[in-house]
VOVOPA-697314 format. One record per atom (N, C-alpha, C): residue in one letter; x, y, z. Coordinates in steps of 0.001 Angstrom, whole numbers, padded with zeros to 6 digits, always signed. Each point is the difference from the previous one (the first is absolute). Example, Ala and Ser with C-alpha at 12.3 -4.5 7.8 and 13.67 -1.06 7.14 Angstrom:
VOVOPA-697314
a+013190-005690+007800/a-000890+001190+000000/a+000900+001200+000000/s-000350+001050-000720/s+000820+001190+000060/s-000770+001090+000730/
end
This chain:
VOVOPA-697314
m-031625+019537-025532/m+001507+000012-000081/m+000559-001160+000825/t+000943-000676-000545/t+000658-001090+000727/t+000867+000609+001154/k-000198-000510+001168/k+000825+000457+001133/k+001469-000255-000240/k+000857+000860+000452/k+001474-000220-000102/k+000423-000525+001372/l+000954-000953-000037/l+000441-000708+001188/l+001508+000084+000107/i+000470+000319+001211/i+001373-000094+000406/i+000141-001095+001059/l+000898-000943-000160/l+000407-000915+001028/l+001295+000454+000627/d+000098-000081+001304/d+001262+000352+000760/d+000410-001297+000639/l+001031-000662-000530/l+000301-001438+000399/l+001422-000245+000481/d+000142-000884+000935/d+001233-000615+000308/d+000006-001446-000573/t+000166-000112-001326/t-000495-001137-000721/t+000511-001294+000332/g-000814-000673+000860/g+000141-001397+000422/g-001084-000779-000685/i-000420-001091+000636/i-000956-000931-000682/i-001380+000600-000060/d-000554+000461+001093/d-001351+000489-000104/d-000106+001330-000712/d+001060+000793+000055/d+000049+001164-000863/d-000068-000322-001483/t+000738-001109-000386/t-000029-000469-001367/t-001443-000373-000391/l-000667-000747+000911/l-001423-000297-000252/l-000854+001237-000122/a+000313+000993+000777/a-000702+001259-000110/a+000159+000709-001353/i+001257-000072-000487/i+000252+000571-001382/i-000874-000785-000987/a+000039-001350+000087/a-000787-000799-000967/a-001487+000358+000162/y-000528+000175+001206/y-001417+000306+000168/y-000281+001318-000723/a+000837+001011+000244/a-000153+001322-000604/a-000006-000067-001546/l+000987-000780-000523/l+000095-000115-001416/l-001182-000720-000593/g-000568-000863+000728/g-001230-000795-000411/g-001338+000679+000234/s+000023+001289+000438/s-001261+000710+000345/s-000274+001025-001034/p-001002-000107-000812/p-000347+001030-000974/p-000454+001293+000540/e-000385+000044+001280/e-000502+001257+000558/e+001070+001043+000245/v+001298-000446-000010/v+001050+000907+000328/v+001148-000103-001052/e+000704+001091-000072/e+001263+000035-000809/e+001231+000156+000970/l+000815-000955+000043/l+001202+000086+000855/l+001045+000924-000640/i+000029+001245+000503/i+000884+001019-000628/i+001363+000006+000550/g+000286-000784+001020/g+001312-000011+000516/g+000083-000721+001248/i+001267-000483+000342/i+000319-000649+001268/i+001052+000818+000656/a-000253+000297+001323/a+000936+000666+000853/a+000739-001060+000798/g+001280+000043+000077/g+000716-001004+000711/g+000323+000423+001481/t-000056-001013+000893/t+000423+000211+001356/t+000708-001228+000526/y+000289-000051+001258/y+000732-001050+000681/y-000864-000771+000876/g+000412-001162+000486/g-000799-000799+000935/g+000229-001454-000210/n-000767-000598-000889/n+000304-001443-000265/n+001320-000227-000565/v+000523+000999-000678/v+001291+000019-000610/v+000584+001422+000019/r+001292+000180-000372/r+000545+001363-000082/r-000627+000690-001182/l+000034+001297-000070/l-000595+000788-001019/l+000434-000442-001367/e+001292-000199-000201/e+000504-000299-001379/e-000522-001377-000472/t-000164-000969+000958/t-000510-001260-000359/t-001470+000097-000393/g-000710+000741+000754/g-001431+000153-000214/g-000245+000732-001381/v+000809+001051-000268/v-000152+000600-001313/v+000328-000958-001072/r+001071-000779+000093/r+000317-001015-000965/r-001161-000975-000227/n-000534-000429+001089/n-001119-000951-000096/n-001228+000556-000666/s-000350+001307+000302/s-001112+000653-000551/s+000169+000139-001541/l+001164+000327-000457/l+000290+000140-001433/l-000124-001390-000647/a+000662-001016+000539/a-000052-001351-000543/a-001371-000604-000031/v-000763+000137+001098/v-001278-000597+000039/v-000978+000670-001050/t-000019+001319-000009/t-000916+000640-000984/t+000423-000432-001453/e+001224-000149-000266/e+000411-000457-001324/e-000396-001402-000344/l+000145-000881+001019/l-000396-001381-000145/l-001515-000140-000220/l-000744+000855+000699/l-001455-000065-000068/l-000529+000832-001320/g+000901+000464-000819/g-000423+000573-001286/g-000276+001420+000065/h+000494+000788+001058/h-000276+001456+000098/h+001303+000701+000266/p+000904+000082-000999/p+001256+000723+000118/p-000267+001508+000066/e-001207+000455-000360/e-000270+001417-000054/e-000132+000656+001436/v-000033-000861+001018/v-000225+000565+001305/v+001302+000497+000581/p+000113+001268+000286/p+001299+000563+000529/p+000160-000281+001495/v+001193-000128+000454/v+000321-000289+001401/v+000893+001071+000533/y-000363+000612+001068/y+000721+001171+000554/y+000602-000356+001342/p+001342+000070+000152/p+000609-000206+001341/p-000422+000966+000982/g-000389-000500+001200/g-000372+000853+001060/g+001113+000025+001088/l-000409+000365+001205/l+001016+000095+001083/l+000358-001386+000489/d+001264-000150+000347/d+000498-001368+000264/d+000221-000363+001435/h-000521+000931+000892/h+000138-000348+001416/h-000992+000763+000775/p-000344-000381+001267/p-001037+000664+000840/p+000363+001521+000196/s-000970+000780+000323/s+000109+001444+000161/s+000891+000273+001196/t+000077-000939+000984/t+000748+000323+001238/t+001345-000762+000102/k+000266-000678-001106/k+001355-000773+000039/k+000850+000350-001199/d+001252-000458+000048/d+000924+000377-001063/d+000127-001179-001006/g-000551-001154+000258/g+000130-001089-000869/g-001067-001048+000194/f+000091-001026-000725/f-001030-001113+000079/f+000607-001381-000281/l-000353-001006+000755/l+000451-001374-000285/l-001268-000854+000115/v-000047-000980-000939/v-001155-000919-000002/v+000086-000947+001222/e-001078-000161+000682/e-000025-000898+001191/e+000139-001488-000536/p+000747-000835+000672/p+000106-001375-000441/p-001331-000753-000022/s-000919+000383+000914/s-001303-000627-000018/s-000807+000400-001234/t+000232+001213-000505/t-000665+000446-001254/t+000579-000758-001252/a+001348-000174+000006/a+000643-000722-001069/a-000565-001492-000053/r-000274-000557+001131/r-000451-001373-000034/r-001419-000117-000556/i-000722+001052+000058/i-001394+000010-000563/i-000049+000264-001489/h+000816+000967-000423/h-000066+000409-001396/h+001085-000487-000828/g+001168-000570+000673/g+001122-000376-000683/g+001013+001170-000072/l+001279-000345-000139/l+001047+001003-000112/l-000257+000978-001136/n-000504-000498-001069/n-000255+000864-001133/n-001378+000628-000001/g-000797-000288+001020/g-001305+000584+000157/g-001158-000644-000806/i+000311-000819-000929/i-000963-000699-000803/i+000124-001491+000026/g+000206-000457+001271/g-000009-001462+000233/g+001136-000784-000590/e+001091+000735-000214/e+001237-000683-000563/e-000260-000498-001441/v-001015+000526-000671/v-000234-000345-001390/v+000809+000997-000892/d+000669-000515-000919/d+000751+000889-000929/d-000838+000399-001208/i-000095+001335-000240/i-000614+000496-001215/i+000953+000973-000645/p-000048+000226-001306/p+000920+000827-000632/p-000049+001512+000478/d+001124+000674+000031/d-000035+001423+000267/d-000760+000691-001109/a-000571+001122+000367/a-000755+000817-000984/a+000967+000613-000993/k-000463+000266-001216/k+000790+000688-001001/k+000067+001493+000235/r-000960+000481+000839/r+000091+001481+000236/r+000443+000279+001372/a+000323+001238+000184/a+000585+000497+001306/a-001035+000702+000871/p+000201+000178+001232/p-000865+000836+000800/p-000043+001442-000442/q-001024+000795+000380/q-000012+001332-000304/q+000973+000811+000806/t+000381+001174-000535/t+000964+000862+000771/t-000799+000892+000931/e-001275+000325-000205/e-000797+000767+000962/e-000257-000799+001222/s+000095+000723+001162/s-000254-000752+001226/s-001424-000333+000176/a-000269-001131+000775/a-001350-000386+000229/a-000867+000984+000679/v+000646+000835+000941/v-000682+001045+000656/v-000529+001070-000948/d+000868+000409-000898/d-000429+001017-001011/d-001067-000542-001007/f+000216-001314-000297/f-001020-000654-000887/f-001377+000042+000694/i-000072-000440+001249/i-001251+000025+000744/i-000589+001400-000059/l+000748+000979+000322/l-000542+001395+000084/l-000484+000457-001381/d+000832-000262-001049/d-000421+000404-001308/d-001311-000625-000446/a-000173-001365+000337/a-001174-000672-000416/a-001162+000555+000822/a+000178+000334+001257/a-001053+000549+000840/a-000469+001362-000637/q+000904+000827-000429/q-000422+001276-000629/q-000697-000256-001287/t+000426-001004-000741/t-000560-000228-001329/t-001370-000670+000030/y-000184-000994+000874/y-001198-000866-000069/y-000927+000259+001172/g+000422+000555+001167/g-000871+000334+001038/g-000852-001148+000474/d-001385+000160-000006/d-000935-000971+000393/d+000037-001288-000766/d+000583+000034-001207/d+000049-001165-000821/d+001229-000883+000280/l+000804+000404+000956/l+001209-000780+000367/l-000236-000857+001174/i+000381-001283-000103/i-000026-000969+001107/i+001510-000282+000310/y+000336+000124+001300/y+001277-000296+000457/y-000014-001122+001021/v+000709-001036-000295/v+000036-001244+000901/v+001394-000247+000442/p+000350+000351+001216/p+001304-000397+000553/p-000106-001259+000773/t+000854-001013-000347/t-000095-001313+000767/t+001352-000291+000610/g+000746+001009+000355/g+001232-000249+000751/g+000099+001120+001028/a+001222+000419+000260/a+000287+001188+000889/a-000697+001140-000564/l-000463+000989+000858/l-000654+001213-000496/l+000909+001175-000076/t+001305-000290-000147/t+000917+001068-000064/t-000088+000977-001113/n-000326-000547-001203/n-000141+000829-001238/n-001150+000989+000197/i-001169-000445+000440/i-001136+000879+000093/i+000194+000975+001095/a+000720-000364+001094/a+000223+000897+001112/a+000914+001147-000540/a+000970-000343-000829/a+000898+001001-000586/a-000790+000867-000938/a-000963-000498-000742/a-000809+000766-000924/a-000875+000942+000853/l-000532-000476+001026/l-000804+000887+000898/l+000816+001163+000589/a+001270-000274+000344/a+000826+001062+000538/a+000329+001002-001050/k+000145-000464-001246/k+000375+000906-001104/k-001197+000769-000509/d-001173-000589-000156/d-001152+000684-000596/d-001293-000646+000511/p-000410+000380+001172/p-001194-000687+000632/p-001276+000328-000820/v-000043+001192-000652/v-001168+000291-000803/v-000190-000950-001184/a+001128-000332-000614/a-000107-000959-001156/a-000353-001334+000505/v+000491-000483+001069/v-000321-001363+000541/v-001527+000041+000343/g-000491+001087+000476/g-001363+000057+000371/g-000959-000093-001174/r+000559+000160-001198/r-000815-000037-001233/r-000226-001457-000452/i+000856-000929+000477/i-000110-001381-000396/i-001392-000531+000382/g-000671-000683-000987/g-001414-000360+000228/g-000131-001187+000839/n+000989-000923+000079/n-000173-001247+000684/n+001407-000468+000492/i+000159+000005+001288/i+001227-000614+000568/i-000346-001231+000775/t+000295-001171-000504/t-000339-001293+000633/t+001348-000702+000350/l+000324-000104+001237/l+001265-000535+000462/l-000103-001459+000494/m+001011-000826-000293/m+000014-001287+000701/m+000980+000151+001170/g-000533-000164+001197/g+000845+000131+001256/g-000929+000069+001200/g+000613-000266+001104/g-000632+000168+001274/g-000818-001190+000426/a-000551+000094+001221/a-000802-000978+000590/a-000794+000683+001140/l-001293-000023-000066/l-000794+000684+001012/l-000617-000988+000891/t-000646-001038-000455/t-000744-000887+000840/t+000688-001372+000221/v+001197-000246-000647/v+000635-001229+000139/v+001492+000312+000338/p+000776-000986+000496/p+001453+000282+000282/p+000757+000347-001240/g+001121+000609+000198/g+000952+000199-001103/g+000741-001194-000456/n+000825+000152-001063/n+000775-001127-000435/n+001572+000196+000261/v+000306+001169+000626/v+001335+000230+000437/v+000105-000362+001526/n-001007+000478+000745/n-000197-000350+001384/n-001465+000034+000310/a-000402-000013+001218/a-001398-000080+000343/a-000860+001218-000483/w+000673+001115-000340/w-000706+001172-000346/w+000356+000661-001325/t+001159-000394-000596/t+000549+000775-001122/t-000027-000853-001277/e-000493+000609-001080/e+000019-000598-001364/e+001250+000400-000693/a+000531-000828-000878/a+001312+000178-000602/a+000151+001260-000760/n-000927+000379-000884/n+000150+001251-000798/n+000022+001232+000893/i-000836+000092+000994/i+000071+001098+000879/i+001257+000018+000855/s+000499-001147+000359/s+001214-000106+000767/s+001186+000538-000721/q+000022+000064-001310/q+001144+000498-000773/q+000256+001481+000249/d-001116+000742+000154/d+000083+001443+000214/d-001211+000472+000689/p-000094-000155+001298/p-001161+000413+000794/p-000287+001468-000142/e+001087+000767+000021/e-000232+001489-000067/e-000635+000377-001302/a+000359-000633-001132/a-000625+000347-001295/a-001466-000407+000040/a-000344-001128+000563/a-001389-000489+000068/a-000810+001004+000818/d+000561+000410+001147/d-000724+000879+000893/d-000218+001377-000660/a+001047+000460-000687/a-000255+001287-000776/a-001104-000093-000983/l-000093-001108-000739/l-001070-000196-000918/l-001423+000035+000711/f-000067-000824+001033/f-001272-000111+000684/f-000462+001345+000664/r+000924+000757+000484/r-000287+001215+000722/r-000080+001224-000992/s+000224-000174-001242/s+000082+001037-000920/s-001390+000623-000416/g-001015-000739+000227/g-001308+000451-000465/g-000388-000555-001411/v+000983-000602-000603/v-000271-000654-001342/v-000788-001265+000232/r-000968-000184-000889/r-000915-001158+000173/r+000720-001276-000447/t-000009-001032+000834/t+000643-001244-000260/t-000865-001195+000309/t+000201-001094-000656/t-000598-001282+000392/t+001032-001018+000307/m-000037-000576+001200/m+001035-000876+000476/m-000501-001469-000210/i+000709-000704-000748/i-000226-001434-000233/i+001045-000775+000745/g-000335-000419+001229/g+000953-000598+000920/g-000212-001494+000109/l+000777-000582+000948/l+000037-001397+000326/l-001436-000471+000353/d-000849+000929+000466/d-001394-000334+000418/d-000638-000760-001158/v+000190+000452-001251/v-000670-000639-001109/v+000883-000776-000933/t+001276+000434-000140/t+000855-000703-001004/t+000252-001388+000422/l+000080-000316+001287/l+000196-001447+000372/l-001211-000811-000104/q-001121+000552-000441/q-001176-000740-000342/q-000025-000455-001445/t+000918+000624-000833/t+000053-000276-001390/t+001179-000953-000267/l-000268-001275-000174/l+001066-000939-000039/l+000052-000661-001379/l+001193-000217-000512/l+000239-000755-001242/l+000679-001306+000254/t-000347-001081-000657/t+000671-001268+000162/t+000549-000533-001249/r+000682-001185+000056/r+000624-000574-001138/r-001050-000462-001069/k-001244-000107+000414/k-001004-000353-000897/k-000144+001115-001076/e+000019+001241+000517/e-000068+001162-000980/e+001297+000176-000789/t+001135-000161+000601/t+001220+000184-000773/t+000188-001061-001002/a-000578-001152+000180/a-000001-001063-001033/a-000635+000455-001262/q-001029+000843+000164/q-000739+000509-001253/q+000923+000875-000824/w+000822+000854+000723/w+000957+000806-000753/w+001036-000832-000715/r+000525-001051+000726/r+001043-000846-000601/r-000582-000720-001235/a-001234-000413+000117/a-000663-000706-001149/a-000146+000830-001284/l+000119+001299+000146/l-000077+000870-001250/l+001167-000276-000875/g+001163-000477+000480/g+001072-000353-000815/g+000705+001283-000559/t-000183+001166+000644/t+000611+001231-000490/t+001121+000403+000916/p+000977+000753-000416/p+001080+000486+000942/p-000564+000720+001104/a-000997+000858-000212/a-000619+000789+001121/a-000653-000943+000969/g-000795-000998-000515/g-000686-000911+000860/g+000954-000771+000904/r+001064-000511-000652/r+000998-000820+000773/r+000665+000845+001070/f+000307+001290-000385/f+000677+000840+000976/f-000937+000267+001177/l-001217+000418-000243/l-000940+000290+001068/l-000217-001208+000893/a-000071-001201-000602/a-000232-001224+000814/a+001188-000255+000820/d+001197-000038-000585/d+001179-000295+000714/d+000289+000934+001217/m-000139+001303-000338/m+000196+001002+000945/m-001000-000083+001151/t-001296-000209-000338/t-000995-000042+001131/t+000075-001230+000716/d+000356-001149-000581/d+000190-001223+000784/d+001139+000220+001031/y+000950+000681-000289/y+001085+000320+001017/y-000665+000765+001141/y-000823+000930-000249/y-000754+000755+001077/y-000873-000801+000747/i-000736-000960-000626/i-000880-000901+000690/i+000830-000894+000901/g+001131-000484-000490/g+000878-000747+000875/g+000525+000767+001278/a+000281+001265-000198/a+000510+000790+001089/a-001190+000175+001051/y-001177+000223-000519/y-001147+000051+000930/y-000275-001265+000738/g+000284-001127-000720/g-000188-001281+000651/g+000884-000245+001164/r+001169+000696-000039/r+001010-000061+001137/r-000380+000948+001144/i-000390+001252-000386/i-000183+001033+001024/i-001432+000063+000555/a-000987-000388-000806/a-001424+000060+000443/a-000749-001128-000717/p+000294-001238+000442/p-000654-001167-000638/p-001513-000032+000232/h-000449+000647+001059/h-001445+000025+000238/h-000831+000662-001044/l+000670+000849-000808/l-000739+000759-001047/l-000452-000812-001181/g+000873-000939-000402/g-000319-000883-001094/g+000341+000578-001372/g+000665+001125-000053/g+000375+000627-001297/g+000755+001253+000299/c+000226+000812-001099/c+000776+001249+000105/c-000989+001158-000012/g+000243+001034+000828/g-000822+001187-000033/g+000205+000875-001175/l-001023+000467-000632/l+000040+000845-001157/l-000021+001468+000360/h+000921+000414+000741/h+000092+001337+000594/h-000175+001115-001010/d+001059+000096-000808/d+000065+001154-000915/d-001023-000082-001177/p-000324-001147-000528/p-001072-000033-001027/p-001312+000427+000494/l-000245-000261+001334/l-001341+000458+000493/l-000050+001490+000171/a+001134+000636+000319/a+000001+001502-000016/a-000274+000559-001405/v+000543-000608-001024/v-000259+000493-001321/v-001413-000235-000317/a-000533-001234+000271/a-001461-000249-000298/a-000861+000882+000679/a+000258+000306+001259/a-000910+000900+000765/a+000068+001407-000499/s+001125+000425-000544/s+000120+001288-000542/s-000782+000238-001172/i-000114-001097-000779/i-000817+000027-001258/i-001503-000219+000367/d-000307-000918+000837/d-001344-000300+000395/d-000161-000008+001558/p-000291+001153+000565/p-000090+000112+001454/p-001063-000875+000669/t-000925-000493-000833/t-001076-000790+000534/t+000494-001392+000399/l+001228-000362-000329/l+000536-001241+000421/l+000283-000100+001500/v+000097+001179+000646/v+000305+000006+001423/v-001049+000836+000783/d-000124-000384+001270/d-000782+000762+000924/d+000916+000829+000830/t-000232+001299+000185/t+000940+000800+000662/t-000599+000761+001258/l+000874+000240+000862/l-000277+000780+001254/l+000571+001419-000198/a-000793+001015+000122/a+000457+001505-000064/a+000648+000250+001317/i+001221+000425-000091/i+000761+000296+001273/i+001253+000888-000397/n+000283+000875+000959/n+001257+000815-000152/n+001162-000771+000518/m+000960-000379-000755/m+001076-000870+000270/m+001267+000723+000475/m+000858-000735+000729/m+001338+000499+000310/m+000946-001304+000174/v+001232+000281+000173/v+001026-001103+000273/v+000740+000339+001233/d+000084-000900+000917/d+000786+000139+001163/d+001410+000169-000380/l+000746+001004+000491/l+001361+000226-000308/l+000939-000169+001125/e-000476-000179+001211/e+000835-000101+001168/e-000427-001211+000873/g+000993-000456+000726/g-000368-001080+000942/g-000047-001387-000628/p-000476-000967+000851/p+000007-001394-000470/p-000938-000322-001162/t-000987+000904-000209/t-000949-000258-001117/t+000310+000805-001219/r+001252+000488-000099/r+000395+000746-001241/r-000416-000796-001240/g-000565+000673-000915/g-000441-000565-001295/g-001445-000532+000013/r-000691+000080+001099/r-001393-000361+000060/r-000958+000899-000678/t-000834-000459-000883/t-001075+000814-000644/t-001257-000038+000845/i-000497+001192+000407/i-001091+000100+000872/i-000729+001298-000184/g-001203+000091+000505/g-000730+001245-000039/g+000657+001076+000777/d-000056+001233-000480/d+000568+001152+000582/d-000975+000599+001030/n+000228-000148+001269/n-000882+000425+001033/n-000119+001564+000065/t+000913+000737-000533/t-000103+001451-000066/t-001019+000431-001028/r-000320-000861-000940/r-000994+000302-001041/r-001187-000886+000085/l-000204-000637+001177/l-001096-000941+000145/l-001319+000670-000192/n-000211+001186+000404/n-001298+000701-000102/n-000097+000958-001269/d+001014-000099-000842/d-000029+000768-001223/d-001043-000570-000923/p-000967+000752-000387/p-001092-000645-000881/p+000542-000381-001379/v+001162+000589-000405/v+000576-000384-001314/v+000995-001134+000251/k-000324-001150-000628/k+000966-001115+000150/k+000734-000105-001342/t+001288+000154+000082/t+000858-000011-001253/t+000452-001394-000446/s-000104-000980+000880/s+000427-001299-000418/s-001117-000972+000103/r+000093-001068-000876/r-000867-001130+000126/r+000877-001305+000054/v-000384-000786+000933/v+000854-001231+000252/v-000934-001245-000394/a+000533-000804-000835/a-000736-001210-000425/a-000043-000982+001175/v-001219-000434+000271/v-000266-000970+001073/v-000687-001247-000469/g-000477+000063-001206/g-000722-001206-000634/g+000335-000031-001498/v-000044-001180-000620/v+000289-000104-001385/v-000864-001150-000554/d-000407+000245-001332/d-000822-001004-000664/d+001047-000963-000618/v+000359-001061+000759/v+001103-000837-000445/v-000318-000791-001326/p-001164-000588-000102/p-000260-000771-001292/p+000059+000927-001223/r-000608+001184+000122/r+000005+000920-001187/r+001384+000479-000336/f+000796+000331+001057/f+001375+000459-000267/f+000866-001099-000684/l-000087-001196+000632/l+000825-001157-000607/l-000501-000289-001445/k-001201+000160-000287/k-000450-000260-001408/k+000537+001044-000954/e-000038+001253+000462/e+000542+001177-000750/e+001540-000197-000184/f+000651-000372+001108/f+001447-000202-000065/f+000412-001061-000964/m-000641-001146+000009/m+000403-001076-000886/m-000411+000327-001428/t-001198+000574-000216/t-000390+000350-001315/t+000997+000972-000685/r+000308+001071+000675/r+000801+001014-000582/r+001404-000443-000253/i+000569-000613+001006/i+001473-000401-000093/i+000170-001159-000985/t-000923-000927-000005/t+000080-001203-000920/t-000121+000446-001468/a-000877+001011-000242/a-000183+000546-001375/a+001300+000776-000395/l+000551+000644+000929/l+001238+000770-000346/l+001133-000928-000356/a+000095-001086+000771/a+001153-000942-000197/a-000166-001002-001135/a-001177-000003-000527/a-000316-001004-001102/a+000812+000252-001305/
end
């Protein structure tokens, strides 16, 4: 049976590449996208998800609006530094047509819970933004969330510095309480953090292959990703390309052998100067049951080959 996949996205540039990777993967069926906030506001991310799936030839994928602000706040504003990386529209200031279809009326939280009850072990859930939706689902029905077969999140940093400050990664920083609730819930998770995603780099050599396809999808992916590469050139020139954060989480959810993981019970610091840090939970250090795995190594050549093969075929 083909595994069912839900993406939970704040649809910016690498989220868009994650959508493309998922749509180009025959092992999974993308049954829906849950919207969240982060790279952009919720409504912009939902718009992008609808437009991108349509441009890539998959208008059948439904998009469900999720919660539009952190669990401990009353609102959300995009950070100027984030807008400089993804563009004000989230997709590198590239214009693509609005989708012909509308978002779903069912909430993302209810969609996640319904899918968990329906598919159980055959459901893969990949959140690549704030973890507010899954935390709300946990609070509403922890038994249903526990039925999900595979939760692979993009976020956090265990062995390397964060990208917000020396200890905090951007997705976790959006809603540390939500991330902590997930890690402490006992639900099994795999964390794909900056430890590995910053080892997976794309350059203009690869985007030129998409542009050479001469298709609307190829031109869009190339133009959008070149914007991202340019942003990385300004903020992290030592890397030599852009990090494939969200696509790696999707890839690892489909093929866990792409990453090496450390079994550890995780938590998030919620107080003091290290608020937002992802780290091992010392209160569960001696618990023989480890509910989280953290990626600490990645097969870069194999992942990049899969990434280019799948997305190039989709965009052709």
